[in-house]
C-alpha positions as CSV (number, residue, x, y, z in Angstrom):
1,M,-110.9,-6.3,17.6
2,T,-111.1,-9.6,16.1
3,K,-108.3,-11.7,15.0
4,K,-108.0,-15.3,13.3
5,I,-105.3,-17.3,15.1
6,R,-104.3,-20.9,14.8
7,N,-103.1,-23.0,17.6
8,F,-104.3,-20.6,20.2
9,D,-106.6,-21.9,23.2
10,L,-107.1,-19.4,26.1
11,K,-108.2,-22.3,28.6
12,Q,-105.0,-24.3,27.6
13,I,-102.6,-21.6,28.0
14,E,-104.3,-20.6,31.3
15,E,-104.0,-24.1,32.8
16,S,-100.4,-24.9,31.2
17,G,-98.6,-23.7,34.3
18,Q,-96.6,-21.0,32.7
19,C,-98.5,-17.8,33.9
20,F,-100.3,-17.1,36.9
21,R,-102.1,-13.9,36.3
22,M,-104.4,-15.3,33.6
23,K,-108.0,-16.2,34.6
24,M,-110.9,-17.8,32.7
25,T,-114.0,-15.8,33.5
26,D,-116.0,-18.5,32.0
27,S,-115.7,-21.2,29.0
28,S,-114.7,-18.7,26.4
29,H,-113.5,-15.5,28.2
30,A,-110.0,-14.7,29.7
31,V,-108.6,-11.8,31.5
32,N,-104.8,-11.6,31.5
33,I,-102.7,-9.1,33.5
34,A,-99.1,-8.5,32.3
35,G,-96.9,-5.6,32.0
36,G,-99.0,-3.3,34.1
37,R,-101.9,-3.9,31.4
38,I,-105.0,-5.8,31.3
39,V,-106.7,-7.6,28.2
40,E,-109.7,-9.4,27.9
41,I,-110.0,-11.9,25.3
42,R,-113.2,-13.9,24.0
43,Q,-112.8,-17.0,22.1
44,I,-115.5,-16.9,19.2
45,T,-114.7,-20.0,17.2
46,D,-111.8,-22.4,17.3
47,D,-109.4,-19.9,15.6
48,T,-111.4,-16.5,16.0
49,F,-110.7,-14.3,19.1
50,E,-111.8,-10.8,20.1
51,F,-109.4,-8.8,22.1
52,D,-110.6,-5.8,23.9
53,C,-107.7,-3.4,23.2
54,S,-106.7,-1.1,20.2
55,E,-105.0,-2.4,17.2
56,E,-101.8,-0.6,18.2
57,E,-101.8,-2.2,21.6
58,F,-102.5,-5.8,20.1
59,N,-99.5,-5.3,17.6
60,N,-97.1,-3.7,20.1
61,V,-97.9,-5.9,23.0
62,W,-100.0,-8.9,22.9
63,Y,-99.0,-10.2,19.4
64,D,-95.4,-10.7,20.8
65,Y,-96.6,-11.6,24.5
66,F,-98.6,-14.5,23.0
67,D,-95.9,-15.4,20.4
68,L,-98.4,-15.2,17.5
69,S,-95.6,-14.8,14.9
70,T,-94.6,-18.4,15.5
71,D,-95.9,-21.5,13.4
72,Y,-96.5,-24.0,16.1
73,D,-97.8,-26.4,13.3
74,T,-94.1,-26.9,12.5
75,F,-93.3,-28.2,16.0
76,I,-96.1,-30.6,16.0
77,S,-95.4,-32.0,12.7
78,S,-91.7,-32.7,13.6
79,I,-92.9,-35.5,16.3
80,P,-92.4,-39.0,15.2
81,K,-95.4,-40.9,14.1
82,D,-94.6,-43.8,16.3
83,D,-94.3,-41.7,19.5
84,E,-97.8,-42.5,20.5
85,F,-97.7,-40.5,23.9
86,L,-96.3,-37.3,22.2
87,Q,-98.5,-37.4,19.3
88,K,-101.7,-37.5,21.7
89,A,-100.2,-34.8,24.0
90,A,-99.4,-32.5,21.0
91,Q,-102.9,-32.8,19.6
92,Y,-104.5,-32.4,23.0
93,G,-102.5,-29.4,23.9
94,R,-102.0,-27.8,20.3
95,G,-103.6,-24.3,21.6
96,I,-100.5,-23.8,24.1
97,R,-98.1,-21.1,23.0
98,I,-94.9,-20.1,24.9
99,L,-95.6,-16.7,26.4
100,K,-93.0,-13.9,26.6
101,Q,-93.4,-12.8,30.1
102,E,-91.7,-9.9,32.0
103,P,-88.2,-11.5,33.5
104,F,-88.7,-10.2,37.3
105,E,-92.3,-11.3,37.5
106,T,-91.5,-14.7,36.1
107,L,-88.4,-15.1,38.3
108,I,-90.4,-14.3,41.5
109,T,-93.5,-16.4,40.5
110,F,-91.5,-19.6,39.6
111,I,-89.4,-19.2,42.9
112,I,-93.0,-19.2,44.6
113,S,-93.9,-22.1,42.4
114,Q,-91.8,-24.6,44.1
115,R,-93.8,-27.5,45.7
116,K,-97.0,-25.7,45.1
117,S,-100.0,-26.4,43.2
118,I,-101.1,-24.0,40.4
119,P,-104.1,-22.6,42.3
120,A,-101.8,-22.1,45.5
121,I,-99.3,-20.3,43.3
122,K,-102.0,-17.8,41.8
123,T,-103.3,-17.3,45.2
124,S,-99.8,-16.3,46.6
125,V,-98.9,-14.2,43.7
126,E,-102.3,-12.3,43.9
127,K,-101.7,-11.6,47.5
128,L,-98.2,-10.3,46.7
129,C,-99.7,-8.0,43.9
130,R,-102.3,-6.6,46.2
131,L,-99.8,-6.0,48.9
132,C,-97.4,-3.9,47.1
133,G,-98.3,-3.8,43.3
134,N,-99.7,-0.5,41.7
135,E,-103.3,-0.6,41.3
136,I,-104.1,-0.7,37.4
137,T,-108.1,-0.1,37.8
138,G,-110.7,-1.2,40.0
139,G,-108.9,-3.4,42.5
140,I,-106.7,-5.2,39.9
141,Y,-103.1,-4.8,40.6
142,A,-99.8,-4.8,38.6
143,F,-97.2,-7.3,39.6
144,P,-94.9,-5.2,41.9
145,E,-91.7,-3.7,41.1
146,P,-88.3,-5.2,42.7
147,K,-88.0,-2.2,45.0
148,A,-91.4,-2.8,46.4
149,V,-90.8,-6.6,47.0
150,A,-87.4,-5.8,48.5
151,G,-88.8,-3.5,51.0
152,L,-91.4,-6.0,52.4
153,S,-90.9,-7.1,56.0
154,D,-90.8,-10.8,57.0
155,A,-94.4,-10.5,58.3
156,D,-95.4,-9.0,54.9
157,L,-94.0,-11.8,53.0
158,A,-95.3,-14.5,55.4
159,S,-98.9,-12.9,54.7
160,C,-98.6,-13.8,51.2
161,S,-98.4,-17.7,52.2
162,L,-94.9,-18.2,50.9
163,G,-93.6,-20.4,53.4
164,Y,-90.0,-21.1,53.2
165,R,-89.8,-19.6,49.6
166,A,-90.3,-15.9,51.4
167,G,-86.5,-15.5,52.0
168,Y,-85.7,-16.5,48.3
169,V,-88.3,-14.1,47.1
170,K,-86.8,-11.3,49.1
171,K,-83.2,-12.1,48.3
172,A,-83.9,-12.1,44.6
173,A,-85.9,-8.8,44.8
174,E,-83.0,-7.3,46.8
175,A,-80.5,-8.4,44.1
176,V,-82.6,-7.0,41.2
177,Y,-83.2,-3.8,43.0
178,R,-79.6,-3.2,44.0
179,G,-78.5,-3.8,40.5
180,D,-76.5,-7.0,41.5
181,A,-78.5,-8.9,38.8
182,D,-79.5,-7.1,35.7
183,L,-82.3,-9.2,34.3
184,S,-82.5,-7.1,31.0
185,A,-78.8,-7.6,30.3
186,M,-79.0,-11.3,31.2
187,G,-81.3,-11.5,28.2
188,T,-78.1,-11.1,25.8
189,L,-76.4,-14.2,27.4
190,S,-76.1,-17.5,25.8
191,D,-78.4,-20.2,26.8
192,A,-75.7,-22.0,29.0
193,D,-74.7,-18.7,30.5
194,L,-78.1,-17.6,31.3
195,F,-78.8,-20.9,32.9
196,N,-75.8,-20.5,35.2
197,R,-76.6,-16.9,36.0
198,L,-80.1,-17.6,37.1
199,K,-78.9,-20.3,39.2
200,E,-76.8,-17.8,41.2
201,F,-80.3,-16.6,42.7
202,T,-80.8,-18.2,46.1
203,G,-83.5,-20.8,45.8
204,V,-83.3,-21.2,42.1
205,G,-82.6,-24.8,41.0
206,D,-82.2,-26.4,37.5
207,K,-86.2,-26.6,37.0
208,V,-86.9,-22.9,38.0
209,A,-83.9,-21.7,35.9
210,N,-85.5,-23.5,32.8
211,C,-88.8,-22.3,33.5
212,V,-87.5,-18.7,33.8
213,M,-85.4,-19.1,30.5
214,L,-88.4,-20.7,28.7
215,F,-91.2,-18.3,30.0
216,A,-89.4,-15.0,30.3
217,Y,-86.5,-15.1,27.8
218,H,-88.4,-17.3,25.3
219,R,-85.3,-19.8,25.2
220,I,-87.5,-22.5,23.8
221,A,-84.7,-25.0,23.8
222,A,-84.9,-25.1,27.7
223,F,-86.4,-28.1,28.9
224,P,-87.7,-28.0,32.7
225,V,-88.0,-31.2,34.4
226,D,-90.5,-31.6,37.2
227,V,-92.2,-34.4,39.0
228,W,-94.7,-34.7,36.0
229,I,-92.1,-34.7,33.3
230,S,-89.9,-37.2,35.3
231,R,-92.9,-39.5,35.6
232,I,-93.5,-39.2,31.7
233,I,-89.9,-40.0,31.0
234,D,-89.8,-43.1,33.3
235,Q,-93.3,-44.4,32.1
236,Y,-93.1,-43.9,28.2
237,Y,-89.5,-43.3,27.5
238,G,-87.6,-45.9,29.6
239,G,-85.9,-43.2,31.7
240,K,-84.4,-41.1,29.0
241,F,-86.3,-38.7,26.8
242,P,-84.7,-37.9,23.3
243,V,-84.3,-34.3,23.8
244,G,-82.0,-34.1,20.9
245,L,-84.9,-34.8,18.5
246,Y,-86.4,-31.4,19.3
247,E,-83.1,-29.5,19.3
248,G,-83.9,-25.8,19.5
249,Y,-87.5,-26.1,20.4
250,A,-87.7,-28.8,23.3
251,G,-89.4,-26.4,25.6
252,V,-92.6,-26.3,23.4
253,I,-92.5,-30.2,23.4
254,Q,-92.2,-30.2,27.2
255,Q,-95.3,-27.9,27.4
256,Y,-97.4,-30.4,25.4
257,M,-96.1,-33.4,27.7
258,F,-96.6,-31.4,30.9
259,Y,-100.2,-30.3,30.0
260,Y,-101.5,-33.5,28.8
261,R,-100.1,-35.5,31.8
262,T,-101.5,-33.0,34.4
263,M,-104.9,-33.1,32.6
264,M,-104.8,-37.1,32.5
265,K,-104.3,-37.3,36.3
């Protein structure tokens, strides 16, 4: 099934640091695992893509997951012409879209992400999926359910190369499995309340809470600040980024900044 899509680049999304189960199999093919499903996508031209799924699955699952209803040109066009860094960043990463991912997977993977490189995060996440996720097909596993992660032993968690994050992962899974934290109900909270509620999870600070808000709950006003963003703000904005210029969609701008800076390193 072929679709025309503007501002959509498989490699840029895969490298953007917002998801850890998308993999480029070559320069124009990607495999993505989400919600217990697998989709293969081929980039035919700059704006033409082939999805190996039915029209119904595309419309009911992947259209929303990849945020294809949003006009990202609007975000890009709002950037001041005299902001040379951000103009370059947005043009460089204009194929990035903010994915709408499953909250439990996003919470756990961003707890794991702390002080890890993207390849190392992907390795740990894959180990966890193989350890206790349900097999979808042919050795490919879904992200595990809260019950499965909560039931893992310390040795099991250690085998996933989680380091000090292992305890955080287990406590988060236990809270969700027991019902102490209802991730679905949390989606009805205001941005401020959702941020504070996410920070109640052990091991979740400002950066991880903002990432979960942005990449699971699609709160695109969230603006995660990590070491890369801090360096940009110090180098190009004198220590203070004008987040208010991008009220309501600063998270999209953050992704352009993050991706461009990490690719420049």
